[in-house]
C-alpha positions as CSV (number, residue, x, y, z in Angstrom):
1,W,-8.3,-5.9,-18.3
2,L,-5.6,-8.3,-19.2
3,F,-5.6,-11.4,-18.0
4,M,-3.6,-14.2,-17.2
5,E,-6.0,-17.3,-17.2
6,G,-4.6,-20.2,-15.3
7,G,-3.1,-18.4,-12.1
8,P,0.9,-17.1,-13.2
9,S,3.3,-17.2,-10.0
10,G,4.5,-14.1,-8.8
11,V,7.0,-15.6,-7.0
12,D,8.8,-16.2,-10.4
13,L,7.8,-13.0,-11.9
14,F,7.5,-10.1,-9.9
15,D,7.8,-10.9,-6.1
16,P,11.1,-12.5,-5.7
17,K,11.7,-14.5,-2.3
18,P,15.3,-15.1,-1.1
19,V,14.4,-17.8,1.7
20,L,13.4,-19.8,-1.9
21,Q,16.5,-19.8,-2.4
22,Q,17.7,-20.7,0.7
23,R,16.1,-23.2,1.2
24,D,15.2,-24.7,-1.7
25,G,14.8,-28.6,-1.4
26,E,13.6,-27.7,2.2
27,R,10.8,-30.0,3.1
28,I,7.5,-28.0,5.4
29,D,4.7,-28.4,6.8
30,I,2.0,-26.4,3.8
31,N,-1.4,-27.1,2.6
32,V,-2.0,-27.9,-1.1
33,F,-4.5,-28.4,-3.5
34,F,-3.7,-31.2,-5.6
35,G,-1.7,-34.1,-3.9
36,D,0.7,-34.3,-1.1
37,P,3.6,-31.0,-1.3
38,G,7.2,-31.0,-2.7
39,P,9.7,-29.3,-1.1
40,L,10.0,-25.3,-1.0
41,M,11.2,-24.6,-4.6
42,K,13.8,-21.5,-6.0
43,S,12.6,-19.8,-9.2
44,P,14.1,-20.9,-12.5
45,F,14.5,-17.2,-13.5
46,S,16.7,-14.2,-12.5
47,F,15.8,-11.4,-11.3
48,K,17.0,-7.1,-12.2
49,Q,15.4,-3.8,-10.4
50,Y,14.1,-2.1,-12.8
51,G,13.0,2.1,-12.6
52,D,13.6,4.6,-10.4
53,C,10.7,2.8,-7.8
54,G,13.5,-0.7,-8.2
55,Q,10.6,-2.9,-8.8
56,W,11.9,-6.5,-9.4
57,V,11.4,-8.2,-12.3
58,C,12.0,-11.6,-13.3
59,D,13.9,-11.7,-16.7
60,R,11.5,-13.0,-19.1
61,Y,9.8,-9.3,-18.4
62,T,11.9,-7.4,-20.3
63,N,10.3,-4.9,-22.2
64,L,7.1,-4.9,-19.5
65,A,9.8,-3.8,-17.2
66,R,10.4,-0.1,-19.4
67,H,7.4,1.1,-18.2
68,V,7.5,0.3,-14.2
69,D,7.7,4.0,-12.7
70,D,4.3,4.0,-14.3
71,L,2.5,0.7,-12.6
72,A,1.3,-0.3,-9.2
73,F,1.7,-3.8,-8.1
74,I,-0.3,-5.3,-5.5
75,K,1.5,-7.9,-4.3
76,S,-1.0,-9.1,-0.9
77,C,-4.2,-10.7,-3.1
78,Y,-5.9,-13.1,-1.9
79,T,-8.8,-14.8,-3.1
80,E,-11.1,-18.1,-1.1
81,S,-11.2,-20.6,-3.8
82,D,-8.5,-22.8,-4.6
83,N,-10.0,-24.3,-7.8
84,H,-9.8,-22.7,-10.9
85,V,-14.2,-22.5,-11.9
86,P,-15.0,-20.8,-8.7
87,A,-11.7,-18.5,-8.3
88,L,-12.6,-17.2,-12.0
89,Y,-16.0,-16.7,-11.1
90,Q,-15.1,-15.0,-7.6
91,I,-12.4,-12.7,-9.7
92,N,-14.9,-11.4,-11.9
93,T,-17.9,-11.2,-10.6
94,G,-17.2,-11.0,-6.3
95,I,-19.0,-14.4,-6.0
96,P,-17.3,-18.2,-6.4
97,R,-20.6,-20.0,-7.7
98,P,-22.0,-19.0,-11.6
99,G,-24.9,-16.8,-11.9
100,F,-23.7,-13.0,-10.6
101,P,-22.7,-10.6,-13.2
102,S,-19.4,-9.7,-14.2
103,A,-17.4,-7.1,-13.5
104,G,-17.5,-5.5,-17.2
105,A,-21.3,-6.0,-16.4
106,W,-21.7,-3.6,-13.9
107,I,-19.6,-0.9,-15.3
108,T,-21.1,-1.1,-17.9
109,Y,-24.6,-1.1,-16.3
110,G,-23.2,1.9,-13.8
111,L,-21.6,4.4,-16.9
112,G,-23.0,2.9,-20.0
113,T,-21.3,2.9,-24.0
114,E,-19.8,6.7,-25.3
115,N,-20.6,4.6,-28.8
116,Q,-24.5,3.6,-30.1
117,N,-22.7,1.0,-32.5
118,L,-20.2,-0.7,-30.6
119,P,-21.1,-3.4,-27.2
120,G,-20.2,-1.8,-23.8
121,F,-18.3,-4.8,-23.0
122,V,-15.8,-6.8,-25.0
123,V,-14.3,-10.4,-24.7
124,L,-11.8,-10.6,-26.5
125,G,-11.5,-14.4,-25.6
126,N,-9.0,-17.3,-26.2
127,T,-8.9,-20.8,-28.5
128,Q,-9.4,-22.9,-26.1
129,G,-12.7,-21.1,-24.2
130,A,-11.8,-19.9,-20.6
131,K,-12.7,-22.2,-17.8
132,G,-16.3,-21.2,-16.1
133,G,-17.7,-20.3,-19.6
134,S,-19.6,-17.6,-20.6
135,H,-20.5,-16.8,-16.9
136,I,-17.4,-15.1,-16.0
137,W,-18.8,-12.5,-18.2
138,G,-22.3,-13.1,-18.0
139,P,-25.1,-10.2,-16.5
140,G,-26.0,-12.4,-13.5
141,F,-29.3,-11.0,-12.5
142,L,-28.9,-7.6,-14.6
143,P,-30.3,-7.3,-18.0
144,S,-29.0,-9.4,-20.4
145,T,-27.9,-6.3,-22.7
146,F,-25.4,-5.4,-20.2
147,Q,-23.5,-8.8,-21.1
148,G,-19.5,-9.5,-21.9
149,T,-19.7,-9.3,-26.0
150,L,-17.5,-12.0,-27.1
151,F,-15.5,-11.8,-30.0
152,R,-13.2,-14.2,-31.7
153,P,-9.3,-14.5,-31.2
154,Q,-9.3,-15.7,-34.6
155,G,-10.8,-15.5,-38.2
156,N,-13.3,-13.2,-38.1
157,P,-13.8,-11.9,-35.2
158,I,-17.7,-11.3,-35.3
159,L,-19.2,-13.8,-37.4
160,N,-22.5,-13.0,-39.1
161,L,-22.1,-9.5,-39.4
162,Q,-22.4,-8.3,-42.6
163,R,-26.0,-9.1,-44.9
164,P,-26.0,-11.1,-47.1
165,D,-25.1,-9.5,-50.9
166,D,-28.5,-10.0,-52.5
167,V,-30.4,-8.4,-49.2
168,S,-30.4,-4.7,-49.5
169,R,-29.8,-2.8,-46.3
170,E,-33.5,-0.9,-47.2
171,D,-34.6,-4.6,-47.0
172,Q,-33.1,-5.6,-44.1
173,R,-34.4,-2.8,-42.1
174,A,-37.7,-3.1,-43.1
175,Q,-37.8,-6.6,-42.0
176,L,-35.7,-5.7,-38.6
177,D,-38.3,-3.0,-37.8
178,L,-41.4,-6.7,-38.7
179,L,-39.5,-7.7,-36.6
180,A,-39.6,-5.5,-34.1
181,R,-43.1,-5.4,-33.9
182,L,-43.6,-8.8,-33.3
183,N,-41.5,-8.7,-31.0
184,D,-42.5,-4.9,-28.7
185,E,-46.4,-7.2,-29.3
186,H,-45.1,-10.0,-27.1
187,L,-43.0,-7.9,-24.7
188,R,-46.2,-5.9,-24.4
189,A,-47.9,-9.8,-23.6
190,H,-45.2,-10.4,-21.6
191,P,-44.2,-7.7,-19.1
192,G,-40.8,-7.4,-17.1
193,E,-38.8,-10.0,-19.7
194,A,-35.5,-8.4,-19.2
195,D,-34.4,-11.2,-21.7
196,L,-37.2,-10.9,-24.2
197,A,-36.2,-6.5,-23.8
198,A,-32.2,-7.2,-23.9
199,R,-33.1,-9.4,-27.3
200,I,-34.5,-6.7,-28.9
201,Q,-32.0,-4.4,-28.1
202,S,-30.2,-7.0,-29.1
203,F,-31.0,-7.4,-33.1
204,E,-30.8,-3.2,-33.5
205,L,-26.8,-3.1,-32.1
206,A,-26.0,-5.5,-34.3
207,Y,-27.5,-3.4,-36.9
208,R,-25.9,-0.6,-35.8
209,M,-22.6,-2.5,-35.7
210,Q,-22.6,-3.0,-39.2
211,T,-21.5,0.7,-40.2
212,E,-18.6,0.6,-38.0
213,A,-17.5,-2.5,-35.9
214,T,-16.1,-3.7,-39.3
215,E,-13.3,-0.5,-39.4
216,V,-12.2,-1.6,-35.7
217,V,-11.5,-4.2,-36.2
218,D,-9.8,-4.8,-38.8
219,L,-5.9,-4.4,-37.5
220,N,-4.7,-3.8,-41.1
221,R,-5.6,0.0,-40.9
222,E,-2.9,0.2,-38.1
223,T,0.7,1.2,-40.4
224,A,2.8,-1.6,-39.8
225,A,5.5,0.1,-37.1
226,T,2.7,0.1,-34.9
227,R,1.6,-3.5,-36.1
228,R,5.2,-4.1,-35.1
229,M,5.1,-2.4,-31.6
230,Y,2.7,-4.6,-30.8
231,G,4.9,-7.7,-31.4
232,I,2.1,-9.1,-34.7
233,D,4.8,-10.1,-36.8
234,N,6.0,-12.5,-34.7
235,P,4.1,-15.8,-34.6
236,R,4.6,-16.1,-30.6
237,S,3.2,-12.7,-29.4
238,K,0.8,-12.3,-32.3
239,S,-2.5,-13.7,-31.3
240,F,-2.4,-12.1,-27.7
241,G,-0.8,-8.6,-29.4
242,S,-3.6,-8.8,-32.4
243,K,-5.9,-8.6,-29.1
244,C,-3.7,-6.3,-27.5
245,L,-4.4,-4.0,-30.6
246,M,-7.9,-4.4,-30.9
247,A,-8.6,-3.2,-27.4
248,R,-7.0,-0.4,-27.8
249,R,-8.7,0.5,-31.0
250,L,-12.2,-0.8,-29.4
251,I,-11.3,2.0,-26.1
252,E,-10.1,4.6,-28.0
253,S,-13.6,4.1,-30.5
254,G,-16.1,4.3,-27.1
255,V,-16.3,0.4,-26.2
256,R,-16.1,0.5,-22.0
257,F,-15.0,-2.3,-20.8
258,V,-12.7,-4.8,-22.8
259,Q,-11.4,-8.0,-21.3
260,V,-8.6,-9.4,-23.2
261,F,-7.8,-13.5,-22.1
262,S,-4.2,-14.8,-22.5
263,D,-4.0,-17.5,-24.8
264,G,-3.7,-21.0,-22.9
265,E,-3.2,-20.9,-19.6
266,W,-0.4,-19.8,-16.6
267,D,-1.9,-23.1,-14.7
268,A,1.6,-24.6,-14.3
269,H,1.8,-27.7,-12.4
270,S,4.6,-29.1,-14.0
271,K,7.4,-27.7,-16.1
272,L,6.7,-24.2,-14.7
273,T,10.1,-22.8,-16.4
274,Q,8.6,-23.6,-20.1
275,N,5.4,-22.6,-19.8
276,H,6.0,-19.1,-17.8
277,T,8.8,-18.9,-20.7
278,D,6.1,-19.4,-23.3
279,H,3.7,-17.3,-21.7
280,C,5.9,-14.8,-21.2
281,A,7.0,-14.3,-24.9
282,A,3.6,-14.7,-25.6
283,T,2.4,-11.3,-23.7
284,D,5.9,-9.2,-23.1
285,V,6.0,-6.8,-26.0
286,P,2.4,-7.0,-26.8
287,I,1.8,-5.0,-23.5
288,D,4.7,-3.0,-23.7
289,G,3.2,-2.2,-27.1
290,L,-0.1,-1.5,-26.2
291,L,1.0,0.4,-22.3
292,T,3.7,3.0,-24.6
293,D,0.6,3.3,-27.4
294,L,-2.2,4.4,-24.6
295,K,0.7,6.9,-23.0
296,Q,1.7,7.8,-27.0
297,R,-2.0,9.1,-28.4
298,G,-3.3,10.5,-24.8
299,L,-4.9,7.6,-23.4
300,W,-3.6,7.0,-20.7
301,D,-4.8,9.3,-18.4
302,S,-8.2,7.8,-18.9
303,T,-7.2,4.3,-19.7
304,L,-7.5,2.2,-16.0
305,V,-5.0,-0.8,-17.0
306,I,-5.3,-4.1,-14.8
307,W,-3.3,-7.3,-14.9
308,G,-3.3,-10.4,-13.4
309,G,-5.2,-13.8,-13.1
310,E,-7.4,-16.1,-11.2
311,F,-5.0,-16.6,-8.5
312,G,-0.6,-17.2,-7.7
313,R,1.0,-20.7,-7.5
314,M,2.9,-22.0,-4.8
315,P,6.4,-22.0,-3.5
316,V,6.8,-25.2,-3.4
317,S,7.1,-27.9,-5.7
318,Q,4.5,-29.6,-7.7
319,K,5.4,-32.6,-9.8
320,G,9.2,-32.1,-9.3
321,D,9.2,-28.3,-11.6
322,G,6.0,-26.9,-11.1
323,R,3.9,-25.2,-9.1
324,D,-0.1,-25.8,-7.3
325,H,-3.1,-23.0,-7.3
326,N,-2.2,-20.6,-4.5
327,P,-5.9,-18.7,-3.0
328,N,-3.6,-17.2,-0.3
329,G,-1.8,-14.3,-1.2
330,F,-0.7,-13.6,-5.5
331,V,0.6,-10.5,-7.6
332,M,-1.9,-7.9,-9.4
333,W,-0.6,-4.8,-10.9
334,M,-2.8,-1.8,-12.3
335,A,-1.5,1.5,-14.2
336,G,-3.4,4.1,-16.2
337,A,-6.1,6.7,-15.0
338,G,-6.1,7.3,-11.3
339,I,-3.3,4.9,-10.5
340,K,0.3,5.7,-8.6
341,G,2.9,4.3,-10.4
342,G,5.7,3.1,-9.0
343,V,4.7,2.4,-5.6
344,S,4.4,-1.8,-4.4
345,H,1.7,-3.0,-2.1
346,G,0.9,-5.1,0.3
347,E,3.5,-8.3,0.7
348,T,3.7,-12.3,0.7
349,D,5.0,-13.2,3.9
350,E,9.2,-15.0,3.4
351,I,8.1,-17.8,1.4
352,G,5.3,-16.2,-0.7
353,Y,3.0,-18.2,0.1
354,A,0.0,-16.0,2.0
355,A,-0.8,-12.2,2.4
356,A,0.9,-11.0,4.9
357,V,1.1,-7.5,4.8
358,D,-2.0,-4.6,3.8
359,K,-4.1,-7.6,2.6
360,V,-6.0,-6.9,-0.4
361,S,-9.4,-9.3,-1.3
362,V,-11.3,-9.3,-4.9
363,H,-13.9,-7.5,-3.2
364,D,-10.9,-4.9,-2.5
365,L,-9.5,-4.9,-6.0
366,H,-13.2,-4.8,-6.8
367,A,-13.6,-1.0,-5.4
368,T,-10.9,0.0,-6.5
369,M,-11.7,-0.4,-9.8
370,L,-15.1,1.3,-9.4
371,H,-13.2,4.5,-8.1
372,L,-10.8,5.0,-10.7
373,L,-13.5,4.5,-13.0
374,G,-15.7,7.9,-11.1
375,V,-17.7,5.1,-10.0
376,D,-19.0,4.7,-6.0
377,H,-18.7,0.7,-4.9
378,E,-21.5,0.8,-2.2
379,R,-24.0,2.7,-4.8
380,L,-23.7,1.3,-7.7
381,T,-26.6,-1.7,-6.9
382,Y,-29.6,-3.5,-8.1
383,P,-32.2,-4.9,-6.8
384,H,-32.7,-8.7,-6.3
385,N,-34.6,-11.4,-5.1
386,G,-35.6,-9.1,-2.4
387,R,-32.7,-7.0,-1.5
388,R,-30.2,-4.4,-3.2
389,Y,-26.6,-6.2,-4.5
390,R,-23.2,-4.6,-5.5
391,L,-20.4,-5.8,-7.4
392,T,-18.3,-6.0,-4.0
393,D,-21.6,-7.5,-1.3
394,V,-21.3,-6.2,2.2
395,A,-17.7,-5.9,2.0
396,G,-14.9,-4.3,-0.4
397,E,-11.8,-0.8,0.3
398,R,-10.0,0.7,-1.9
399,I,-6.9,0.2,-2.4
400,D,-5.7,4.0,-1.3
401,P,-2.2,3.7,-1.2
402,I,-2.2,3.0,-5.1
403,L,-4.8,6.4,-5.7
404,A,-2.5,8.9,-7.3
């Protein structure tokens, strides 16, 4: 999941609105999140149609644009939350409050991991830390063993993984065995403590990770040509490109779910042109590289790729040259496993303010995600507080028109 935190603007990236060009500067009656709304604002970017499908893409995403015939654009997404933290909770857990399992936790709970030496769910974060913190990749009321494992975006991705030089592997194994016996005694005295059981498992996972994780996160094992393909040779795209390449290596090694956070935020309350130009420059080549690499390595048909943030942005201006949060209508796209490429599903109204045709809720997105991973969203449940919960709560329908 290529997560564009902060709220990228659909009307400036993939969903151009001619009416905004025609009525630029006109004031309308519209509800916004912060303060008073400004006038309608045309996109500062130019658009061009790409591929056989004719999908419009802005002039800042020209490398990504080469893949539009393989992407399914969902242009009628909406959420119930117009502030970052509850919206981040909702897009990641289905519920706009903390304490509920994330999508990655649900998927790892339902499908497990293909490699016992690596976590089933890995989060490749950003330097400033996500709003909402670890709740957005946490296990909620699921056993803690299903939470996302956060890898650092700079330096050594996994701290304290390797044993000290003065401790042999045999000594470390003996220490862990002793710790396991003590923890088992403690667990028998406190039966049913899921967090304690998960803590015991985490020690064993960390021990097993010593044999494989260090190799998986070592991007120097890739060729110079591959690193260039992901934009790692360019300072503007190096960070996100490194995370995309690491995501491919993790998926290839059997990690079930990888969430890749963009660096910085698309939260352009002002200076939208500069903000989105910078973020497109940081993500365009890496996404192109990831999609190309998945196809070249035979991973395309077995890997689902999702792009999007917690909401979109308003069609009216804010602070002169920015846009406010817009939960009423925004764009996401999916690609890869089971997706029908070259399609555009749903529409917002003529100015891009609200989903108007074939509306897609967060629960619909999650139901579709689970279906593409081979899971029935209505059957993946967990008992908690006297009822059975699921990622899609009591709603959610597959988005069948985007399925192959």
